[in-house]
Structures are given as C-alpha cells and as structure tokens.
Residue frames relative to the residue before (quaternion, step in Angstrom):
aa qw qx qy qz dx dy dz
X 1.0000 0.0000 0.0000 0.0000 0.00 0.00 0.00
X 0.6166 0.5570 -0.3528 0.4301 3.58 1.01 -0.76
X 0.6065 0.5874 -0.3437 0.4111 3.56 1.03 -0.86
X 0.7698 0.3443 -0.1697 0.5099 3.58 1.01 -0.84
X 0.4660 -0.6927 0.4388 0.3324 3.61 1.23 -0.08
X 0.4397 0.6852 -0.4517 0.3649 3.57 1.21 0.62
X 0.2800 -0.7776 0.5445 0.1427 3.57 -0.87 0.97
X 0.6659 -0.4695 0.3904 0.4287 3.56 -1.32 0.18
X 0.6322 0.5373 -0.3243 0.4544 3.56 1.05 -0.78
X 0.6143 0.5415 -0.3409 0.4616 3.59 1.05 -0.76
X 0.6763 0.4871 -0.2864 0.4725 3.57 0.93 -0.94
X 0.6454 0.5168 -0.3245 0.4595 3.61 0.93 -0.87
X 0.6586 0.4975 -0.3077 0.4734 3.59 0.94 -0.84
X 0.6320 0.5394 -0.3195 0.4555 3.58 1.02 -0.84
X 0.7390 0.4342 -0.2265 0.4626 3.60 0.89 -0.95
X 0.5164 0.6841 -0.4051 0.3183 3.60 1.17 -0.55
X 0.8651 0.0125 -0.0533 0.4986 3.55 -0.56 1.21
X 0.5213 0.6476 -0.4055 0.3799 3.59 1.27 0.05
X 0.3602 -0.7000 0.5745 0.2242 3.56 -1.05 0.80
X 0.5243 -0.6367 0.4470 0.3464 3.60 -1.00 0.69
X 0.5093 -0.6398 0.4839 0.3118 3.57 -1.20 0.56
X 0.7652 -0.1887 0.1643 0.5932 3.55 1.04 -0.86
X 0.4700 -0.6365 0.5196 0.3224 3.56 -1.29 -0.38
X 0.4363 -0.6578 0.5309 0.3083 3.58 -1.14 0.57
X 0.7300 -0.4399 0.2750 0.4450 3.64 -1.20 0.15
X 0.6852 0.4632 -0.2814 0.4866 3.61 1.19 -0.46
X 0.5908 -0.6138 0.3498 0.3896 3.59 1.27 0.11
X 0.4680 0.6660 -0.4526 0.3641 3.60 1.25 0.23
X 0.5314 -0.6344 0.4662 0.3126 3.56 -1.12 0.76
X 0.1123 -0.7766 0.6167 0.0626 3.57 -1.04 0.83
X 0.1262 -0.7717 0.6227 0.0298 3.51 -1.02 0.95
X 0.0766 -0.7886 0.6096 0.0255 3.59 -0.94 0.88
X 0.3333 0.7248 -0.5559 0.2335 3.56 -0.97 0.86
X 0.5496 -0.6066 0.4574 0.3475 3.55 -1.23 -0.46
X 0.0543 -0.7396 0.6703 0.0285 3.50 -1.16 0.82
X 0.8411 -0.0686 -0.0096 0.5364 3.57 -0.71 1.12
X 0.7181 -0.4615 0.2450 0.4596 3.57 0.99 0.86
X 0.6059 0.5203 -0.3541 0.4866 3.58 1.30 0.10
X 0.3449 -0.7272 0.5539 0.2131 3.58 -0.75 1.05
X 0.0156 -0.8279 0.5577 -0.0570 3.57 -0.65 1.14
X 0.1857 -0.6988 0.6689 0.1727 3.50 -1.43 0.29
X 0.1026 -0.7922 0.6014 0.0143 3.56 -0.80 1.08
X 0.1488 -0.7742 0.6120 0.0626 3.56 -0.95 0.97
X 0.2334 -0.7952 0.5530 0.0858 3.54 -0.82 1.12
X 0.5365 -0.6322 0.4593 0.3187 3.59 -1.06 0.78
X 0.5012 -0.6529 0.4829 0.2989 3.56 -1.10 0.74
X 0.7707 0.3937 -0.1881 0.4644 3.55 0.81 -1.06
X 0.7609 0.2445 -0.1629 0.5785 3.61 1.27 -0.16
X 0.1906 -0.8041 0.5515 0.1135 3.61 0.23 1.20
X 0.7562 0.3254 -0.2711 0.4988 3.54 -0.92 0.91
X 0.6218 0.5056 -0.3412 0.4912 3.58 1.29 -0.23
X 0.2903 -0.7832 0.5297 0.1473 3.57 -0.61 1.13
X 0.3090 -0.7510 0.5605 0.1625 3.54 -0.82 1.07
X 0.8013 -0.0779 0.0768 0.5882 3.57 0.87 -0.93
X 0.0951 -0.7360 0.6656 0.0789 3.50 -1.33 0.46
X 0.0239 -0.8176 0.5735 -0.0457 3.58 -0.51 1.22
X 0.4137 -0.6412 0.5735 0.2982 3.52 -1.17 0.62
X 0.2408 -0.7590 0.5915 0.1264 3.57 -0.97 0.91
X 0.3965 -0.7287 0.5113 0.2242 3.56 -0.87 0.91
X 0.8043 -0.0144 0.0187 0.5937 3.58 1.12 -0.63
C-alpha cells in the first residue's frame, strides 16, 4: 500500500458495501476497482474477513 500511497482508510472505503468480483483458486474473495485513480485487485483472507491478503496494481 505504501508503494501506491494508499491508506487503510482508502481500502476500507473501497470495500464498504462492495460485492466481490470473484474468488481466487483458494476461495478467497477478490475485489477489483480503483483507489485514488489506481486500478487495484484486493484479496481478502478467508479466516479473517476484513484482513487484506494482497493488494495488486492492475494494468487493465
């Protein structure tokens, strides 16, 4: 998150009320969208809802 200048508040606001786009091969929720003009994919932990496993910049 530091690399992209994204804060925890940015991520919380992004996820608030949003439905996941799909699931990764391990069954974790994946969310895709934009935060501060950066297209991102966020993966949430299965056993700890609200805990972010990864945040990747998406090129397209």
